[in-house]
N, C-alpha and C positions, 0 to 999 in steps of 0.2 A: 485828479492825477491818476493815470493808469498804473498798473502793477509794474510794468517794465520801467517806467520813469522812476518809480519809487526804488526799485532794485538798483538802478544806475546811481541814484543819489546815495544809497546805503553803501554801495561798493566804493564810491569815491571817498566817502567818510571813513570807511574801513582802511583804505590805502594810507590815510594820514595818521592812523593810530600808532602810538608808540608804547602804550600801556599793555605790557604782556599779560597781566591779569584779565584785562578787558578782552584781549584777543582770545585767551583761553576760554573765557566765559561765552563769547560768541561762538567759538568752535564747538563747545559743549552743547549749546542750543541747536546748532546745525546738526550735530551728530544725533542728538535726541530726536529731532524732527525726522531725520532720515530713517532711524530705527523704527519710529512710530509708524511711518508710512509702510514699512515692510512687515510690521507685526500682523500676524493673523490671529484674530480673536478665536479662542477655543471656548466653546460652551460646554460646561461640565455635563457629564452623562446624566447625573441626577436632575439637572435642570431640563435637559431634553426630554427625559422621561415624564417629568411633571407636566410639561406642555402637551406632550402626546396624550397623556391621560385626560387632560382637560378637553382636548379636541375630541377624544372618544366620547366623553360625557355629552358634549354638544351634539355630535352626530347622532347619538342614541336618543336624545331628548331635546330636539330643536325648539320646542315650545317654551323652554326655559330662557331662551334668548330674549333680550329686551330691545325695543327700538331705541336707537341712540337719542333721538329727539325727546322721547318720553323719559328716558333715563336722566337726561339733563334737567328736565323740568322737576323730576323727583328730587334730584340732588340739590337744586336751587331752593326748593321749598323748605 
């Protein structure tokens, strides 16, 4: 079943609801989803600084990098 068909079924079920608590609960879920979509994630400055420091270390000393396949073998051993 595609998403549009699922939405239509949910809307029809919602129209038949009489339980005010359930209606409020569904409204709260929809409000939360709407706010979550609009939320912009802010990365703390300390975290940004830490990542930039690690990038600098790698740029200055690239031989310390490991090949991913070799690293996986080491981790599995």
